[in-house]
C-alpha positions as CSV (number, residue, x, y, z in Angstrom):
1,X,-47.7,104.8,285.7
2,X,-44.5,105.0,283.7
3,X,-41.8,102.3,283.5
4,X,-38.6,102.9,285.6
5,X,-35.7,104.7,284.0
6,X,-33.6,102.5,281.7
7,X,-36.2,99.7,281.6
8,X,-35.2,97.6,278.6
9,X,-38.4,97.0,276.5
10,X,-39.2,95.0,273.4
11,X,-39.2,98.3,271.4
12,X,-35.5,98.5,271.7
13,X,-34.8,94.8,271.7
14,X,-33.1,93.4,268.6
15,X,-33.6,89.8,267.4
16,X,-37.3,89.6,268.3
17,X,-38.7,86.3,267.0
18,X,-41.7,86.8,264.7
19,X,-45.1,85.4,265.6
20,X,-46.6,84.2,262.4
21,X,-49.5,81.8,262.2
22,X,-48.4,78.6,260.5
23,X,-51.5,78.4,258.4
24,X,-52.2,80.3,255.2
25,X,-55.9,81.5,254.9
26,X,-57.1,81.7,251.4
27,X,-59.9,84.3,251.1
28,X,-61.1,83.7,247.6
29,X,-64.2,81.6,246.8
30,X,-63.3,78.0,245.7
31,X,-66.6,76.2,245.2
32,X,-67.6,75.2,241.7
33,X,-71.2,74.2,242.0
34,X,-72.0,73.7,238.3
35,X,-68.8,71.7,237.4
36,X,-69.2,69.6,240.6
37,X,-72.7,68.7,239.5
38,X,-71.5,67.2,236.2
39,X,-69.7,64.2,237.8
40,X,-66.6,62.6,236.5
41,X,-67.4,63.3,232.8
42,X,-67.3,61.6,229.5
43,X,-64.0,60.5,227.8
44,X,-63.5,61.8,224.3
45,X,-60.9,60.8,221.7
46,X,-60.5,63.7,219.4
47,X,-60.3,67.5,219.3
48,X,-63.9,67.8,218.2
49,X,-66.6,66.0,220.1
50,X,-69.9,65.3,218.4
51,X,-73.2,63.9,219.5
52,X,-76.7,63.5,218.0
53,X,-80.0,65.1,218.9
54,X,-83.4,64.0,217.8
55,X,-87.0,65.0,218.3
56,X,-90.4,63.4,218.1
57,X,-93.2,64.7,215.8
58,X,-95.9,66.8,217.5
59,X,-99.1,64.9,218.5
60,X,-101.6,64.6,215.7
61,X,-105.2,64.3,216.8
62,X,-106.3,63.6,213.2
63,X,-104.1,60.5,212.7
64,X,-106.6,58.3,210.9
65,X,-106.3,55.9,208.0
66,X,-108.9,54.8,205.5
67,X,-109.4,51.0,205.7
68,X,-107.3,49.2,203.1
69,X,-105.5,52.4,201.9
70,X,-102.0,52.2,200.6
71,X,-99.4,54.7,201.6
72,X,-96.1,56.4,200.6
73,X,-93.4,56.8,203.2
74,X,-93.7,59.9,205.4
75,X,-90.9,62.5,205.4
76,X,-88.2,61.6,207.9
77,X,-86.2,64.4,209.6
78,X,-82.6,63.4,210.2
79,X,-80.9,63.8,213.5
80,X,-79.0,67.0,214.3
81,X,-75.3,66.5,214.9
82,X,-74.0,68.8,217.6
83,X,-70.4,69.7,218.0
84,X,-68.0,71.3,220.5
85,X,-64.3,71.5,220.6
86,X,-61.9,70.8,223.5
87,X,-60.3,73.7,225.4
88,X,-56.9,73.1,226.9
89,X,-56.6,74.7,230.4
90,X,-53.2,75.1,231.9
91,X,-51.5,76.5,235.0
92,X,-47.7,77.0,234.7
93,X,-45.8,77.2,237.9
94,X,-42.0,77.9,238.2
95,X,-40.4,78.3,241.6
96,X,-36.7,78.8,242.3
97,X,-34.6,76.2,244.2
98,X,-34.0,78.7,247.0
99,X,-37.8,79.4,247.3
100,X,-38.4,75.7,247.9
101,X,-35.5,75.2,250.3
102,X,-35.9,78.1,252.8
103,X,-38.0,77.8,255.9
104,X,-41.5,79.1,255.4
105,X,-44.6,79.6,257.4
106,X,-47.8,77.7,256.4
107,X,-46.1,75.3,253.9
108,X,-43.0,73.2,253.5
109,X,-42.7,73.0,249.8
110,X,-43.5,76.2,247.8
111,X,-43.9,74.3,244.5
112,X,-46.5,71.9,245.9
113,X,-48.4,74.8,247.6
114,X,-48.6,76.7,244.4
115,X,-49.7,73.6,242.5
116,X,-52.5,73.0,245.0
117,X,-53.7,76.6,244.5
118,X,-53.5,76.1,240.7
119,X,-55.7,72.9,240.9
120,X,-58.5,75.0,242.5
121,X,-58.0,77.8,240.0
122,X,-58.2,75.6,237.0
123,X,-61.6,74.2,238.1
124,X,-62.9,77.8,238.5
125,X,-61.7,78.6,234.9
126,X,-63.5,75.5,233.5
127,X,-66.8,76.5,235.2
128,X,-66.5,80.1,233.9
129,X,-65.8,78.8,230.3
130,X,-68.7,76.3,230.4
131,X,-71.3,78.9,231.6
132,X,-70.0,81.7,229.3
133,X,-71.2,83.3,226.1
134,X,-67.8,82.5,224.5
135,X,-68.2,81.5,220.8
136,X,-66.4,78.3,219.8
137,X,-62.9,78.7,218.3
138,X,-61.7,75.7,216.2
139,X,-58.1,76.7,216.7
140,X,-55.0,76.3,214.6
141,X,-51.2,76.4,215.0
142,X,-51.3,80.0,216.3
143,X,-54.7,80.2,217.9
144,X,-55.9,78.2,220.9
145,X,-59.2,76.4,220.5
146,X,-62.1,77.3,222.8
147,X,-65.2,75.5,223.7
148,X,-68.5,77.1,222.9
149,X,-70.2,78.2,226.1
150,X,-73.6,77.3,227.4
151,X,-75.2,80.5,226.3
152,X,-74.7,79.4,222.7
153,X,-76.4,76.0,223.2
154,X,-79.3,77.4,225.2
155,X,-81.2,78.5,222.1
156,X,-84.5,76.6,222.2
157,X,-86.0,77.6,225.6
158,X,-84.7,81.1,225.8
159,X,-86.1,84.5,227.0
160,X,-84.4,87.6,225.7
161,X,-85.0,91.3,226.2
162,X,-85.9,93.4,223.2
163,X,-83.5,93.0,220.2
164,X,-81.7,90.1,222.0
165,X,-81.2,86.8,220.3
166,X,-79.3,83.5,220.3
167,X,-78.3,82.0,216.9
168,X,-79.5,78.7,215.6
169,X,-77.0,75.8,215.5
170,X,-76.0,74.3,212.2
171,X,-75.6,70.6,211.8
172,X,-72.1,69.2,212.5
173,X,-70.8,72.8,213.0
174,X,-69.1,74.4,216.0
175,X,-71.2,77.3,217.3
176,X,-69.2,80.4,216.6
177,X,-71.8,83.2,216.9
178,X,-72.0,84.8,220.3
179,X,-75.5,85.7,221.6
180,X,-76.8,89.2,220.8
181,X,-77.4,91.1,224.0
182,X,-80.8,92.8,224.1
183,X,-82.4,95.5,226.2
184,X,-82.0,94.7,229.9
185,X,-85.0,94.2,232.1
186,X,-85.6,93.4,235.8
187,X,-85.9,89.8,236.8
188,X,-89.5,89.2,237.9
189,X,-91.4,86.1,239.1
190,X,-93.6,86.5,235.9
191,X,-90.5,86.3,233.6
192,X,-89.2,83.3,235.6
193,X,-92.4,81.4,235.6
194,X,-93.0,82.1,231.9
195,X,-89.5,80.7,231.2
196,X,-90.3,77.5,233.2
197,X,-93.5,77.0,231.2
198,X,-91.6,77.4,227.9
199,X,-89.0,74.9,229.0
200,X,-91.6,72.4,230.0
201,X,-93.7,72.9,226.9
202,X,-90.5,72.2,224.8
203,X,-89.9,69.0,226.6
204,X,-87.6,70.0,229.5
205,X,-88.1,69.4,233.2
206,X,-86.9,72.4,235.3
207,X,-85.0,71.3,238.4
208,X,-82.0,73.5,239.1
209,X,-81.5,77.3,238.6
210,X,-78.0,78.8,238.4
211,X,-77.7,82.5,238.9
212,X,-75.5,85.1,240.6
213,X,-76.0,85.9,244.2
214,X,-77.3,89.4,243.2
215,X,-80.1,87.8,241.2
216,X,-80.7,85.4,244.0
217,X,-81.3,88.4,246.2
218,X,-83.9,89.6,243.7
219,X,-85.6,86.2,244.0
220,X,-85.5,86.4,247.8
221,X,-87.0,89.9,248.0
222,X,-89.6,89.8,245.1
223,X,-90.7,86.2,244.5
224,X,-93.8,85.8,246.6
225,X,-95.5,82.7,245.1
226,X,-98.8,81.7,246.9
227,X,-97.3,81.0,250.3
228,X,-96.7,83.3,253.2
229,X,-93.3,83.3,254.9
230,X,-94.3,82.1,258.4
231,X,-92.8,79.4,260.6
232,X,-94.3,77.9,263.8
233,X,-92.0,78.6,266.7
234,X,-92.1,76.0,269.6
235,X,-92.6,77.4,273.1
236,X,-88.9,76.8,274.1
237,X,-87.5,77.6,270.6
238,X,-86.1,80.6,268.8
239,X,-87.7,82.6,266.1
240,X,-86.0,82.9,262.7
241,X,-86.1,85.6,260.1
242,X,-86.7,84.0,256.7
243,X,-84.6,85.9,254.2
244,X,-84.0,83.4,251.4
245,X,-85.9,81.3,248.8
246,X,-84.0,78.0,248.3
247,X,-86.7,76.1,246.4
248,X,-89.4,77.3,244.0
249,X,-92.4,74.9,244.2
250,X,-93.7,74.8,240.6
251,X,-96.3,72.7,238.9
252,X,-94.0,70.0,237.7
253,X,-91.8,69.8,240.8
254,X,-89.4,71.9,242.9
255,X,-86.7,74.1,241.3
256,X,-83.6,74.6,243.5
257,X,-81.7,77.9,243.4
258,X,-77.9,77.5,243.3
259,X,-76.0,80.8,243.5
260,X,-72.8,81.2,241.5
261,X,-69.9,83.6,241.9
262,X,-70.0,86.6,239.5
263,X,-66.7,85.5,237.9
264,X,-68.4,82.3,236.7
265,X,-71.7,83.5,235.1
266,X,-72.8,86.7,233.5
267,X,-74.8,88.9,235.8
268,X,-77.4,89.4,233.0
269,X,-78.0,85.7,232.6
270,X,-79.5,82.8,234.5
271,X,-79.9,79.1,233.6
272,X,-82.4,76.5,234.6
273,X,-81.4,72.9,233.8
274,X,-83.0,69.5,234.2
275,X,-79.9,68.4,236.1
276,X,-79.0,65.7,233.5
277,X,-78.5,67.3,230.0
278,X,-75.2,69.1,230.7
279,X,-72.1,67.0,230.7
280,X,-68.3,67.5,231.0
281,X,-66.3,65.8,228.3
282,X,-62.5,65.5,228.6
283,X,-59.6,64.3,226.5
284,X,-57.1,64.4,229.3
285,X,-58.2,64.7,233.0
286,X,-56.3,67.1,235.1
287,X,-52.6,66.1,235.1
288,X,-49.5,67.5,236.7
289,X,-46.6,67.4,234.3
290,X,-43.0,67.9,235.7
291,X,-40.9,69.8,233.1
292,X,-37.2,69.1,232.5
293,X,-34.6,71.0,234.4
294,X,-33.4,74.2,232.6
295,X,-31.9,76.0,235.6
296,X,-32.1,76.4,239.4
297,X,-35.8,76.0,239.5
298,X,-38.7,73.6,239.5
299,X,-41.3,73.7,236.6
300,X,-44.7,72.1,236.6
301,X,-47.6,72.3,234.3
302,X,-51.2,71.5,235.3
303,X,-53.1,70.6,232.2
304,X,-56.5,69.3,231.1
305,X,-58.5,69.3,227.9
306,X,-62.3,69.8,228.5
307,X,-65.4,70.7,226.6
308,X,-69.1,71.2,227.4
309,X,-71.6,68.7,226.1
310,X,-75.3,69.6,226.1
311,X,-77.0,66.3,225.3
312,X,-80.6,67.8,225.3
313,X,-80.9,71.5,224.6
314,X,-84.5,71.3,225.6
315,X,-83.3,70.5,229.1
316,X,-81.7,74.0,229.4
317,X,-83.6,77.3,229.9
318,X,-81.8,80.6,229.5
319,X,-83.3,83.9,230.8
320,X,-81.0,86.6,229.4
321,X,-80.7,90.4,229.4
322,X,-81.4,90.8,233.1
323,X,-80.5,94.1,234.7
């Protein structure tokens, strides 16, 4: 039925008030599982942070001495000095005086809102840098320094495709050689278990696996283990479809799968860690610096200096060159 002639409707009405939800919904992923697992971090006091790594000699079943024998000192292998450099992460926010003063939906102060967004973004940047294949950059007056990413330190327990490699680390030297990507191969349970065994034989204890959700999907659909995916359903209960593998029960203990967003870790790489050997080291924790007035605007810088510290490289497994 049509409206009567000359009915005044909202389509002709001027001055309609807008109906806008007073909440801003951020659609981007914000979690940082790897960085969050590192805790508050270690305070450093210089641009370059160094730490020492040592190893035990292999077991010797023929360790036997003739009675009364004299001896010369055995060869001693010195410790290896590892190094990484700080990377200064910043977010620079400038908003006009008018932008901060006008009435807005979802926030009162535009500068504060943008700074809250920046604090989330900077943690995402730190996680991506730590898990990257970025070579270390010492930096100078015209070039920003960059931490060496985890892919460079994971060079003891490592599985590459054909022609792939990760360079050795030189004593007291920042790693500056990016890994060489090899021929890509499909992630299989055989490759995964072989990596866990290599890590354990080298002295590491597999506990947490970091990988993209795409690779987690491969685990869900192809890793069968020795158990069948069945669950008892009580008479009054509901049946569930089991579509995910959260824990891989291995010989030395469970390995938990933690999926990461694809902007944090390379799709071709996964890491398994012992949950203790990766550390965050910082010179300045995240700080908000209010800049001086240069006009009708508000300027703030969010800044922090961070680096990755791998205290025990045997506690990290890298499986690289995955398709």
